[in-house]
N, C-alpha and C positions, 0 to 999 in steps of 0.2 A: 413124359418130360414136362416141366412147368413153363408157362408163358411169363417171362419178365419183360416189361416195358423197358426200353433203353432211353432212360430220361437224359436230361441235359447233363447233369452231374456225371452220370455213367459214361456218356459219349466223351466228356472231357477227360475223364481219368484214362479211357481205353486210348485214345488219340495221344494225350500226353506221353503216356508211360510207354506206349507201343512205339511212338516215334523215337523218343529219347533214348529208350533202350537199344534199338536198331541203330540209331547214331553211334551211340557207345560202342557197339559190337564191330561196326563198319569201321571206327576209328582204330579200334585193335586189329581188325583183321587187314587193313590196308596200312595205317600209317605206323603202326608199331613195328612191323616188318621193315618198313622204309626207314623208319628212325635209326634202327639198329644199323641197317645196312649202309645209309648213308652218313651217320654221325660217330659210329663206334668202331666197325669192321665190316668190310666188303665180303661178308661170310654168310652165304645161303645156309649153311649147317647151322648156325646160330639161330637163324630163323626158324628152320625144321625142328630145332629142339624146343623152342618157345612155343610153337604151334602144338607139338605133341603133348608136352607138360600142361599147357592150358586146358588142353581137351579132357587130359585125365583128371584135372581138378575140377573141372565144370560138371562133369558127369557124376563124381562121387559127390559134390556138394549139392548137385539137384537131387540126387538119390536120397541122401538124408534130410535135406531141407524140405522137399515135398512131403516127407513122413511127417516131419515135426509140425508143418504147417496143418496138417491133417489132424494130429494128435491136439494140439494148443486150440484148434477151431479158429485160426487167425491167419490171414493173408496180408491184412493191411499193414502190420507192424514189419513183416517180412520185406515187403515191398518198400516202404517209407524208408526205413533205416537202411536198407539194402542199397537203395540209389543214392542215399546221403554219403554213405562210406565209399560205395563205388566211385562217386565222383571226386571225392577226398583223396583217393588212390590214384585216380587218373591225373588230377591236378599235381600229386606230387612228382610225376614224371618229368616236369618241367625243371626241376633240380638235379636230374640225373645227367650228367656229361662226364668225359674223360678227365678234364680239368678239374672238376669237382671230386672226382674218386682221387685223383693224384694228392690234392689237398688234405682231404678226409683221412686217407689212409698213410699218407708221407711216402708215397711210392715215386720210383724214378724211371724203373723200366717200362718201356712202351707196353711190351707184350703182357706184363702183369696188370696194368692199368686197364687194358682193353678186356682181359679175361675177368678182371673182378667187376668191370661195369656192365658186361655182358650178363654176369651172375646176378647183380642186382636188379638189372631191368628183368629177367627171367623171374626172379623171386618176387619182386612188386606185381609184375603181371600175373603170376599165379594166385596171390592173395586178392587182387583186384577182382579177378575171375571168380573167385569164391563168392565174394560179395555180389556180383553180377549175376552168376547163375542162382544163387539163393532168391535173390530180389526179382529176376527176370524170368528165367527158364523155370525156377519151380513155383514160386509165389504167384507172379502175374500171370503166367499160363493156366493155372488152376483157378484164378479168380476170373478169367475170361469164361472159362467154361461154368463155373458158379452162377453167373449172374447174366448170361446172355440168353440161355433157355432156347425158346422157338426162334429167337432173333440171330441164332448162333451164324446161320450163313451170311446173314447181312453183316453181322460184326466181323466175321472171317473176311468177308471181301475188302473190308476196309483195313484190317490189320495186314492182310497179305501184300496191300500197297505200300506199307510202312517201309520195308526194306528196300524197294524201289527208292522211294523218297529220301531215305537216309542216305543210300549210296550216291543218289543226285547231290545231295548236301555235302556229303564228306568228300567224294572223288572229284566232282565237278567244281565245288565251291572253296573247300578246305584248302586245296591247293594253293589258293591266292593269299590264305591266311599263313599259311608256311613260308611263301615266299616274302611277305611282308614282315612277318614277326617271328618267325622261326618256329621250330617245333614247341618251345617253351609256351609261345603264345596260344598255339593251338591246345595244348594240354590244359593250359589255365582256362581258356574258354568252355571248352567241352566238359571238365571237370566241375566247372561252377554250375553250367546248366544241369547237370545230372544232379548235385547235392541240391540245388533250389528245387527241382523236382521232389525230391524225398521230402523236403521240409513241407511243401504244398501238399504231399500225399497224406501227411499226419492229420491234416483238416479235411480233405477232401474224399479219401477213400474210406468207404463203407463196406463192411463184409455182408455178405448174403445171410439174412437172418434164418435161415435153414442150415447154415453151416454150423456145426456143433463139435465140440470136444470128442476125442474118440479116446477110448480106453483099452485098444487092442495092444496086444505084445509087439514091442519095438522090432525086435529081431524078424518075428513073422511077417510084419509089416516090409521089412528091409528085404527079404526074401521071398514075397509074395509073387512079384513078376517073374521071377526065375522057376517057378513051379511047373512043372509039365502039364498039370490039369489045368492051370491057368493059361497057358500057350494053347492047349488043345482046345478049350472053351472059347478063346479070342484069337482063333486061327488067322482070320483076316485081318485083325490088328497086326499080329506078329508079321504077316506077310507085307503090309504097309511099312512096318519097320524094316525089314528086310529091304525094301525096294529105296527107301529112304538112305540106307547104310551104303548102298551101292552107288547111288546117286551123290552121296556125301563123298565118298572116296573119289570117285570120278572128278568131282569139283575141287576137292583138296588137293588134287596132284598139280594143279596149275595156279590156284587162287591165291595162296600165300607169296607167290612171285611174279604176279601179274602185273604190278606197276614197275617192279624192277626190271621185269623182261622188256616193257615199253621203253624205259628209261636206257637200259644198258644195250638190249639187241636193236630195237627199232630207233634208238637215239631220239626219243621225243623229250623235250624238256618239259618242266612243271604246267606253263600254260597250255602246251599241244596235248599232253595227255589228260589234262582237264577237260578240255575241249570235246575230245573224243568221248569220255567218259559221261560228260553232260550231254551231249549230243545222242549217245547210245541209250541213255537211262531214260531221258525224255521220250525217246521212240519207243522204248519199250513199255513206257507207262501208258502212252496212247494206245499201244496195241492190247495192253491188259484191260483199259477201259473198255475199248470196242469189243474185243472179245468176251469180256466178262458178262456183258449184256445178252451175248447170243448164246452162251453156255448154260445159263441158270437152268437148272432142271435136267441137264443133260447127262449122258453115261461118263461119269469122271474117269472110270477105269480104261475107257477107250480113249479119253482125251489124253489121259497119261502115256498110253502108247504113242500117240500122234506127237506130242510134244517132247518125247524122249528121242523121236527120229530127228525132230527138228533140232534139239539140243546136241545131237551127236553131229548134224550136218554142220551146224554152226561152230563147232570145234575143228572139225576138219578143214572147213574153209578158212578159217582163221589160221590153221597151220600152213596150208598151201598159200596162203596170201604172204605170211611171214617169210616163208622160204624163198618166195620169188620176187620180193621188192627190195632187195638189196642193190643201193645205188641209183633207186628210183627217186624222183623228186618227191620231198618230204610231205607237200601237201596232198598228192596223189596217194601216198602210203597212209596218210591220216584218213582220207576218204574211203580208200579199201578196207582198213582195219575197223573203221567205224561201221561199214557195211555188214562185214563178217560178225562183228562183235554184237551187233544188234541182233542177227539172227541166233548166236549163242545165247544173249541174255534174254530173248523172248522164251526160248526153251527153259533156260535156268529158272526165272520166275515163275512161269506157268506150273512145271513138275513141283516145285517148292509149295505154291499155293495149293495145288490139287492134293499131294500127299498131306500137307498140313491139315487140309479141311476134312480128309478121309480118316487121318488118325484121330481128330478132335471127335469125330462123329462116332467112331468105334471103340472110343474110350469108355468102359464103364463109368457111369456117373458115379457109383459109391465108392470108386477105388482111383480117383482121379490123382491125387497126390502120391499114391504108391507107385503109379505108373509113369510119373515125371522122368525119374531116374531111368527107366528102361527105354524111355523116348531118348533121352540125352545119350544112352549108349550108342544107339544106332544113327542119332543126328549129329554127334559131336565126336564122342570116344574113338570109335572105330574110324570114322572118316578123317579126324583130325591126326590120329596116330599112323595110320597106314597111308593115306594120301600124300602127305608132305615127305614122307619117307621115298615113297616112289619117285615124286619130283626131284628130290635131292639127288637120288641116284642117277637119274637122267641126266641133271645138269651137270654131274661129275663126268659121266662116261662120253657126253658128247664133246668133251674137250674144248669147251669155248671158255678161254680163259684171258686174264691180262694181270698185270701186276698192280697191287694195291698201291697209290702212291703215298699214302700216309704211313705205312708199315713195312713195304716191300714184297708181302706175302701174296700168294696165287689167290685170286679171287675168280669164282665162277659165276659166268653169265647165264641166266636162265634160257634155254633153249626152246624153238617151236616144236620139238619132239613131245613136250609135257603136253600139249593140247591132243596131239595124236594118240598119246597112252591114254588120256583121259576119254577120248572117243572109244577107244577099244574096251576100256575097263565099262563103260556106260552100256556097252551091249548087254551085259548081263541082268541089266534092270528088266529086259523083258521076260525073265524066268517068272519071278513073282508076279509081274503085271500079267501075263498070259493065264496063270492060275486064277488070279482074281478076277479077270474077265470072263472065264468059263463059269465060275462060279455066278 
């Protein structure tokens, strides 16, 4: 493995695009779901459909874009132009409202207006995801592997903190933007930030000089990661992929409905759930920093088992807390939910960081682009298709409903059982982790 020094320019690119990309994904994962639920229709099924289709688009796009960036020998333009378009599409959501749909299409029936507005949101989300996955999941991930060399652990440690920092900014701070300026203000601000990052990238990003065009067959490259011989020769990598898939399914059972759950079941307002999120994420960040120094050079497979147990305990404790705090003082509920969520978030972040580092280390350097799509199948497609479907089924069967005042339809409230189910599903992660530990 070559040793590449991480100069100031490279550090700036890694931090800028790592952070902005995670902010964009956090806004999509948190506020797009809330945007549909609060402004268009109190329907968790619409949220489920959007998450599932977004996962499919992200995976297919990454599979193709990763191979194309290899063949063209270029990451720079995939990242820069991708972020620019990603931001413009995010900004366009500021103009999507039921009132505008009514004006644009001349509709008068409320149900038609709602259905068409949801269709517009989901379509735009899929297009936006295509650019985001090309820029971030395919090109930027490959760029990091191309340019970090023997300093990869250092770079991975910094990048693993970006999801936490992004969640702190989005969940802890953007709630105040929504309160002050509404969802249009949020989408304009985030979209502008992303597009400016793309423009900056045109000047700052420099591809690794060892990155060359490849003349391999596109179809062969597309099918590369699915070949039995490749799976057999990279058995450990695919076991980490499997662990990532199980972890992802467990997380996606509750993640799309998390703020809706806090809003509708726990009856937190924007300020209250923003405070809880901010405290939890700051706490998890301190724990990550403290533990990160102690875990350097340690057995990552053993650590994955430990933090999987912590993650399961966190989900179970949040379930028990939610089930037993009805009618309790709201400040006490916030405190208890914050403590249990901190346990959950600590496990969530550490598993993500450890699996990400192991997957990057075990990815063959000569086939980085070809395997980004395979990574996305386990990281995004399978979790985002199966997880929300399970969560939605639980929400429908627990019979927690109310009448939506905007259109008189029955709205489902996310129930605490989504955390219990997530914990049960997460138990299956010990199968691949145990095999890896033995090896």
